N, C-alpha and C positions, 0 to 999 in steps of 0.2 A: 060542674065541669065534667064533660064526658071523657071516655077513655082515650079517644084520639087527641083531644086537646091536652090532656095530661101528658101523653107520650111526647107530643111536640114540644111542650114547655120543658120537659126533662131533657130532651135532646139538646135544646139550646143551652140549658144550664150545664150539662156535661161537656158540651163543646167548649165552653169558656174555660174549662179546667185544662184542656189540652195544651194550650200555650197562650202567651200574652202578646206575641208579635203581630197578631191580627189587629191589635188596638192601634189606632192612628194617634200619633202625638199631636196631630192638628185638631183632634176632636175632644174638647173639654168634657163633654157628656160621657164619653167612653172612659175617660180617666176618672171621672167622678164615680162611675159604676164600679171600676176597679177598686177604688178607695172603699166603697161600701162592702164588697165581698172579700177583700183581701184578708187572709189569715196570717198574722205575723206571730206564729206560735213560738218561734225561736228568738223573738225580739231582735230581728236583724235591722229593721228600719232605723231605730236610734243609732245603731252601730255605723250605718252608712252615712247618716246625717250628722256627722261630726266635722269640725274644721280641720280635716287632715286628708291627705291623698290616700286612697285605698283602692283595692281591687277585690272583686267578688268572684270566688272560684267554686265551681260545682259541675257535676256531670250534666250533659244535655237533658233538659226536662226538670231540673231542680228548682227552677223559678228565678233565674238570674234577671231575665228581662222584666218579668213582673215586678221584682223587687226594685229595679232601677226606675221603672215607670211609676211605681207607688211612691218612691222617694221624690221623683220629679214633681208629682202632683202635690206632695206635702210642701215643697218649696213654692209652688204656684199659689198656694193658699195665703202665703205671706205677702205677695206682690200683685197678683192679678186682680183687675177690676171686675172680672167676670165671675169670680168665686166669692161667695159670701161666707163659706165655712171657714172657721178659724183653725189654725194649726195648734194642736196641743203639745207638739214637740218644741216648736220654735217660740211660741208665745208672741212676744213683741219683736222678735228678730226678723229682719227682712233678708231673704235669700233669693237671688235671681238664678233660675236653672237654665241649662242648655243641654239638649239631648242630641247625641250624634251616634248614628248606626254605621259602623265601619263597613258592614257588608253592602251598604247602599252607596258608598262613595269610594270604591276601590280605584276609580280613575285618578285619584290623587297621587297614585304611584306611577302614573304614566309620565314619561319624560320626553314626549315628542316635541313639546313646546320649549324644551331646554330649561324648564323650571324644575326645582327640586321639590321633594315632598313637603318641606317646611313651607314653601310658598303656597303650594296647592292646598295643604290642610288648613292653613290660616285663612286663606281665601274662602274655603268651604265653611269654616267655623263662623266667620263674620256674616256670610250669606245666611246660614242657619239662624244666627242670632237675630238678624233683621226679620226673617220670616216668623220665627217663634215669638218675637216681641209683638208682632202684629196680631198673633193669635191670643196672646195673653191679655192684651189691653183693648178696650173700646177706643175708637178713634177720638172721641170727644173727652175721654177721661184718662189721659196718661198720667195718673196721679203719682206714679212712682218717680217721674222725672220732673225737675224744675223746668219752667218754660224756657229758660235760657241755656239749658243743657246742650241742645243741639248746636249752639254757637261755640261750644268749647273747642279749642284747638285739637283736642284728642279725636273728635269726630272728623275733623279735617285730615288728621294724620291717617286714620283708617281708610277714609275715602281715597286719599291720594295713594296709599299703599296698594289698594285694590286696583287702581287704574294704572299706576306706573311702577309700583314696586319701590324699594328703597335702594338708592345707589350706594354701593360700598366700594370705596377706593382702597386698593392695596398697592404698596410699593414693593416691587419684586427686585431683589438684587441677585444677579447670577454671575458666575465666573465662566468666561468663554475662553477656550483654548484655541488660539489662532495659529495656523501653520503658515510659515513664510519661507521663501526660497532665496538664497543668496549665492553668488558665484565668486570663486577665487580668481585672482589674476592668473592668466596663463592659459594657453591652449596647446595641447599636445597633438602632433600629427605623426602618423606612422604609416609605413608601407612595407608589406611583406608579401611573400608568395601566397600566404593563406588569406590575408585580408587587407583591405585598404580602408582606413577609418579616420574619424575625427572625434576626439574625446574632449568633452567639456567638464571641467571640475566644478560640480555644484554641491552646495551644502544646504541641508534643510534645517530651519530654525523654528522654534515654537515660542509664542508669547502668550501670557495670561493677562486678560484685562477684565475689570469689573464693569458690568453693564447694568444700569438701572432702568426699570420700566414701570409704568403705572398701569395696573389692570383695573377695569371697572366691571362690576357685575351688578345687575339689578335684582334685588331679592328682598325678602322680608326679614326683619330682625325680631325674633321672638320676644326678647326682653323689652324692646320698644313697644311691642303690641300689648304685652302684659301690663306695662306701666300705664299705657293709654287706657286700657280697660279698668285698671285700678283707679285712675283719676276720675273716670266716668262713674264708677261705683261710689266713690266718696262724695262726688257732687250730687249724686242721685239719692243719697242717704240710704244706700244698700249696705248691709253688713257683710255679705259674702256673695260670691258667685260660685255655683257648683256646676261643673261640666261632667255630664254622664256619658261615658264612651262605651257603647255596647258592641258585642261580637268581635272582640279583639282576636279570638281564636279562629275566626273565619279568614284571617290573613294567612298567607303562606309563610314559611319560615323566613324567607328573604324579606317579605313585607313586614313581618313582626320585628325583624332586626332594624329595618329602616325607621319604622314608627317608634320603636323604643328609644332610638337616638334622639328623636324629636321630643318624645315624652319626658326624657331626662331633663331637657331644657325647660319644660313646662312645670315640672314638679318642684315643690318647695318655694313657690312664689311668695314674696313678701306683700303681695297685694290682695290677700284674702280671696284668692282664686284657687279652688280645689278640684281635683280630678278624681272621678270614680269610674273604674274600668271593669267591665264584665269579661271573665275568661272561663274557659272550659278546663276542668281538671286534667293535668298532664299534657295540655295542648297549648301552653303559653310559654314564652321565653322573653323576659325583659332585658336580656343581655347582661354583661358583666358590670356595666356602669350603674345600673339601678339596683340598689341594695334593699331587699325586702326586710322590713322591720326598721329601716331608717328612712329611706326615701318614699316608700309606699307600704301600707299596712294591709295584711290579708283579712278577709272575712270569708270563712269557709261555709259552704252549704251542704257538703257531702255527709253521708250518714255516719261515718266513723267519728267525725268531730262532734256530732250530736250525741253519739253513744257514750263518748268519754265523759260528757257532762253529767250523765245519769249513772255512771259507775258500772256500765256493762250492758250488753245487748238484751238481757232478760228484762231488766227494768225499763230500758229504752223502748222495747216493743210495746209495752203497755202505754207509754206516752205517745208513740206513733199511732196507736189505735185511736187515741183521743184526738190527735191531729187530723186523721182521716175523717172522723165524725164531724169535727169543726169545719173542715173544708167543704164537705157535702152540705152541711146545714146552712152555711153562709151562702152557698150558691142557690139553694132552694129559697132562702129568704129573699134573695135579690131577684131571681128570675120567676119563681112561682111560689109566692108567699102563702098561698092557700093549700100547699102540699107539704105535709110533714115527713120527717124521715121514716116514721113507721108506715106511712102511706106509700112510700117508695118501695120498701123491702117487705118481705113477708115476715112471719112471726120470728124467724131466726136472724134478726138484724145484727145481733152481736157477733154471731158466727160469720156472717157476711162481711162485716167490718174487719174482723180478724183476718180473713182470707185476702181481702183487698190489701190490707196493710202489709202482709208478708210477701205478697207479690210486688208491691210498689216500693217497699223499703224507703219511704220518705220522699219519693219522686212524684210530684203532683201530676205531671203529664201521664205517667203510667196509670194513676188513679183514673184520670179522664178516659184513657183508652179502654180500661177494663169496664167502666160503667157504660161507655158507648156500645161496646160489644155485647154486654149483658142486656142492654135496652133493646138492641136489634133482635136478640134472641127472644126476648119477651114479646116483642111485636109480631114475630113470626108465629108465635103460639096463637095469637088472635083472641083467646078466650079470657085473658087476664091482663091487668096492667101493673101488678106487683112483680118486682124482680125477686126471683128465687135463688137459692144456693146453686142449683144446676145452671141457671142463667149466668151467674157470676163465674162458675167454673169454665163456661164457654168463653166468657170475656177474658179470663186469665189465659186460656190456651191460645186464643187469637192474638193476644198481646205478645205472648212468648214466641209465637210463630213469626210475627213481624220482626222482633228483635233478632231472633236466630237467623232469619233470612238475610238480614243486613250483614251479619257476620259471615254467613256461608257464601253469599254472593261476592263479598269482598275477597275472600280466600280464592274463590273461583276465578276472579278477575286479576288475581295476583297483586292486589294492592295491600293485602294482609298476607304475610308469608305463610306458606302451606303448613309449616311445622306447628302453627297455632292450632290447626284442626287436630293434629296428632296429640298435642298436649291436652286439648280439651277432652278427647276420647280417653286419654290416660286418667284424667281427673274423674270423669264419669264412671269409668270401669272400676276404679278403686272404690268409689262410693257404693256401687252395686255389689262389689265383693264384700264390703263391710256389712251391707244390708243382709246379704244371704248367709252370713256366718251363723246366724241363729234363726232358722226358718220357723220354729215353733213360736218364738216371740221376737218378731222383727225389731231391730234397734234403729233409732235415728242415725242417719249417716249423711246429713245434708251439709254439715259444716266441716271445715278442714283448716289446718294451721300450716304456716310456712315460716322459714327463717326470714327476718326482715331484709336480708341481702337480696332476696328474690322477689321483692315487692313489685319491681317493674315488669316481671314476667306476667303479672296478672292485669296490667293496665288495659290491654285490648279487651279482655273478658269483662272487666268492670265497665269499660266504655260502652260495650254492647249489652250490658245488663245480663250476662250469662252467670256472673258471680258478683257478689257484693262484698266490699271490704267493710267489716263490722268494727274491728278493734285493731289498734296498732301495737298493743302491748298486753296480750292475753297470756297469763301464766298457765303452763301445762301442769298437770298433776305430778309429773315426773321432773319438774324443774325447767327453767328456761322461759324466756318471753318470746312470743311468736305473734305473727300477723294472723288474725282470725277472719276467715272468709265463709260465706254461705253460698251454696249453689242456688240458682233461681228457684223460687217456690213452684212456679209452673212446671219447670223441668223435673223437679222432685215429684210432683203429682203425676206427671206423665209416666215416670219410671217407677212409681209406687215406692219412692224413697220417703220415709217418715221425716218430717221436719223437726229438728231439735228445738225444744222449748226451755230446757233447763241446763244450767251450767255443766252438770255432770255428764250431759249427753254429748259434749263436744270437746272436753278438755283431756280426754284419755290420749295416751301416746300413739295409739293406732290411728288417730286423726292428724298426726304430723305427716304431711305428704312430701317432705323433702326427698325421700328416697325415690319417689315416683317422678318428681319434677327435675331431679338432678341430671337426668339424661339430656335435658334441653339446655344445660348451662352453656354448651358450646356455641349456641346462637346469640348469647347475650354478652359474652366477654368481649372486650375491645381487642380487635386484631392487632393493635399496636402494643398492647401490654400483655405480659404473660400472667396467667392465673393458674392456681393449683387447687386440687380438690382432694379431700380425704375419702378414700374408697369405703370407709366404714360409716362415718357420721355424715358424709357428704358436705361438710363445711367447706366454704370457698376461701382461699387466701390470695391476696394480691401479692405480686412478686416482691414488693417493697417490704412486706411483712415477714418474709422468710428468706430474703436475699442473702443474709450473712451466713446461713447454714449451707454447707456443701451437700449434705443429705437432708432434704426438706421433709420434715415430719409434722404431723398434726399435733397441735398443742394439747388436745383433749385425749386422743386415742393412741398417740405415739406411732401412728401408722405412717408409712412412707407415702408422701403426696404424689398425685398424678397430675401432670400438666394438662390443662384444658386447651384443646386446639380449636381456634375460631373457625366456624363454618359459614360460608356465604350462602345466601338463599336467593333464588330468582325472584325478581320483583318487576312489576310493570313500571315503565319509565313515567316519571311525573311526580311533582311535589304536591300531594293531595292534602287538603285540610281535613279536619275531622268530619265536617258535614259532607264534604265531597266524597269521602270514603263511604259514608253511609248511603248517600244517594246512589252511587254506582253499585254498591253492594246489594241494595234492595232491588234495583232494576236488574242486576245480574242474576237474581234468583227467580225472575218472573218469566213464565212462558207467554206466548202470544195471547192465550185465553185468559191469563191472569194480569194482562197489561193494566197499568195504573196511570192516572192523570197526574199532572204536576201538583194539583191541590191535594190529592190523596197521598202522594208521596211526602209532601210537606207536612201533612197531619201525622203520618207515621213516624217521621224522623224528628220533627220539631223545628222546622224552618219555614220560610215563606215560599209560596208557590212560585213567586218571581225568581227566587234563587234557583229552584229546581229547573224551571223553564229556561232561564238564561244559560245555565251551565250545560244542560242537555243539548240545547240548540247550537251554542257557540263552541262547545268543546267536544262533548261525548259523541254527538251526531256527526260532526265533521271528521273525527278520528275513527268513525265507524266502530265504536265500542258498544253501541246500543242500536236497537231498531225503534222507529217511530211510526205510528199509524194514526191517521186522522179519522175520528168518528164524531159526527155531528158538530163539526167545526172545532173540536178539541183534540189536542195531541195526547196520545197514550203511548207509554214507553214500556219496552220489554227487552229481554236479553238478545244479543246478536246471534248466539249459538243455538 
């Protein structure tokens, strides 16, 4: 194999790490390929493939779609006539899977046809079931179904429901208040200098009567449909049906509320039909009716949950290095089996893996972005095909630049409040101050701790990979449990901040940043509720905690508390989802010379190019929030200003 062939094969292998949504659910061969190279390092596949309703939560790029598709294929092994490979998880159990991408069917929320979301979603679900069954089975070998299954009344029910809906009759009883006029006997006539008139003595009366009416609506009944599917499942000798619902967080807040009301009706079915929902951390809301831990069970993919299993970030980092190595090795074995890991990197492969791991922090898509950037740098050199540490450093910096550009552009477009940039500068300046305290022997200052009450303050930074939540209960040397965060490894490298590797390097009291972050409390307290803060320790109290005291004092410092006044911030109008914030944020940071195509933006953010193209053309372009230029028949997007 020559150098050019090796580079090309590596490019394809690294591209596959970026994201899994390029895989078509219609292509059995692509799903089989995913099954070959998928690394289930954290044993998540068996967790998902249980007979219970669950949701998978993680930041963008943590592998939610890949996990759902991997589980979908595991179910296919039990029923599809096109797959000879047996399932090691299910053994003799038969599970029929159905995959639904909510980002591709948002028209179910349209109400122009006077149908509600329940009607539209079930119609879409049955359509997908029909199409996916055709992919799973060969026409001549529908071995999963009995020959007479199609004659079952349940099939007639579904067909009729799709064509006509189900007529629901409701008897409505209403009270009507009726006004009546009645006249008294007698007419009075009068004449004077001032007026001549005729007076009629009228009295108004009111009567209440009950009015009954019958209203008819044509609609779907969820329970009827679940019962029909359950009957089909039993007649077909299928043990369970798993419905994989991806991209829940691509829905707006209003759409999530609507869909959650429908989801509540679907959960807890007695017909062995189970739902698996993919969500983005801090970007989902199932509403008040769905109770997590009772109606639906969580499966977390974020770093802090993994860290807790290994007893701390120091031990977990070593495991993450092993995960990175396994991930790369699996891709090499699948896409270029004649290339080993040692042939990809130079002699310092352990150091390279360590740096990739600290930048990615368990996010597979970040690993793919780093490797792609490093490979491009290697190719520019032209004299070698091995990736060096300097190439990896370039890949890390390019990845960091993309993530920060999304954040910076979103602040510029006012879809992320401007105070977040001030708060970010406060965190970075504090880290630089700690670094410079001992210039002869620089100390690590990459990590910091916060009071758990301030966890939501960091959500935007974690979402944009500027900081990473490592632990939710890290004990300080001086007492108390705190949230432990780390600043992005690439940002640390750019600012010559040493990255902490040992526990003693980040548990000191000087790394408790509550004094720095407290100045931003006013942006997070609810304007409807009073909150108070201690001027010494910066602890926050809700009004209900100190309401009985005339003079409100801190329980720890005995200092008089100060009321926090809520502050409003200017925001661009619009209810943007997480992916929409990142798309507009990235485009908002691009000049005309830096303009990117929908495909390039999708790779950088972790979504399909269709999502980028549709949103840019139908929303951002029409609102004149971005510029679009056409080059070689392809649209390129950049900032309006």
